[in-house]
N, C-alpha and C positions, 0 to 999 in steps of 0.2 A: 182057402185064404186064411193068412194068420194075422192075428192082431199085431200092431204095432208096439213095440217094446217101449214102456215110457221112457221119457228123457232124462237120462240121470242128471245132466246139468241142472235142469228144473228142480229136481229133487234137491241137489246139494245147495241150490240158491236158496232154499228154505231154511238151512241150517243157521242157527245163531247162537252165541253163549248166553247164559242166564243174564248176565249183565248188559248184553246187547238188547237182549228183549226187553228188559227193564228200561233201558234208556230209550227205546221206540215208544214204550206204553207212557213213559214220562211226557215224551213231546205231544204225543197224540192229546194226552190229558190237558196239556198246558194249551195247545191250540183250540181244543173244545170249549175249555171252561175259562181260559183269560183272553187269548188273542183274538179269536173270532168274534166273541161277544164285544169287545173293545171295537173292534173295525165296524161291526153292524151298527152301533151305537153312533160312531162317525158318519158313516154313510146316512142313516136316518137323519141325523142333524143337517148334513149336507143337503140332502134331499128337500127339507124344508125351507132352504134359503133361495129357492126359486130355480132359475135357468139352470139345468143339469148340464147343458151342452158345454158351458165355459166354467163350470163349478170344478177346480182341481181337486179339493177335498172328496167331492162325489166321485169323479172319474178314478182318482189314484185309489179310493177306498174300494170302489167295485172291482178293480183290477187285483188289488190286494186280497179281497175276499176269494175271488176265483183261484189266486195261488195257494190260499190256506185250505180251501175245499180241496183242491186238487192233492195237496199234501195229505189231508185228512184220509181222503179215500185210498191213497197209496200205503199209508201206515196201517189203516184199519184192515187192508188185504193182507199185508206183510205180517202182521201180529196174529190175525185169524190163522193164517197158514203156516206160520213158523214152527220150526222143529227145534225145541230148545235142547242143545247139547251141553252137558257139563264136563269140560275138559278135565276137571279134578277126578271125575269117576272114572277116567281111563285106566283099564287094567293092563294093557300092553304098552307100557312106557317105554320099550325098546323100538318101536317104529314110530314113524311119522302119521298121526291121524289129525283129525280136526281138533284144534286148540293147542297143538304142539307149539314150543318155542324151539326152534332150530337155528343152530349156529353152523354155518358153512363157509368154505373157503372157495373162491373161484380160481380161474386159471391165473390170474394175475396176483395171487397170493392176498386177496383183499377178504377179509372176514365180514361176514354179514349176518345178523340175527333177525329172523321175523318170526312173528307168531301168526299162525292161521285161524283165521276167524270167518265169520259170516261175511257175505257180500255187502250186507247193508251197514257193517260195523267196521270195515276196513279203513285204516288211516295209515298210510305210508309213512307219514311224518313221525308216527309212533311205533314204527316197525312191524305193522300189522297189516297182513296182506290177506285178500279174500281167498276163500277156499277155490275159488273159480280161476284164479290168477295163473298164469302159466308156470310161475315159480312153485306154487304151491302144489299144482298138479304134478310137477317133476318130482318133488320131495316125497310126496305121499306113499306111504307103505314101504318106504326104505329105513334103513338103520344107520347107526354111527358107523362110519369107515366107507360106507357105499359111496360110489361115485354115481352121479345122475347126469343125463344130458338135458340142459335147457336149450330149447330153440328159441333164439333172440333174432331181432332183425339184422343183425351183423353176422348171424349164423349160428351153429350149434356152440354151446359153452358148457365145459364139465365143470361140474360143482361136486365136492367132497364133504359129506356130512360129518361134523366134527362132535356136535352135541345135540341132544334132544331132551327137552324138559317139559313137564306138565304142572300145573299149579297142585300143591298137595292134597291129598283126598281131605273130604270133610268129614267131620265127626269125631 
């Protein structure tokens, strides 16, 4: 019997840019040092006001504490298991890898620019797509001039890579 191969998707989900990791750490610190203590104080005050069953401050505070604690557990796990990858350190800048900013054109001649980032830092309004997103998976490993097929709900769509860039090397 052979051992199961590690899940590549789970490994890739751990990738994060240094900036994304810093953002998660800052949020974790804010929750632990500011927000949670503030809500604990409100809940303690509300608990001292008598009947908790009809005390809105107490009920909402306990609910908010559960939400904060859940987010703290999530962020702690993500920060501890994160693999920080600095796109500026990429040496193969002719291919699409994690951290690349890619300009591509679709079959309708629409140009789109995306930056491939970690799952926890993706923000489509900023043109940032998760490394796990279908478009990122289609682009990975390809170079300028390559045509790739992106499987969409409407069917396969051809994309042509026009430009690949990375942040400038540090130092």
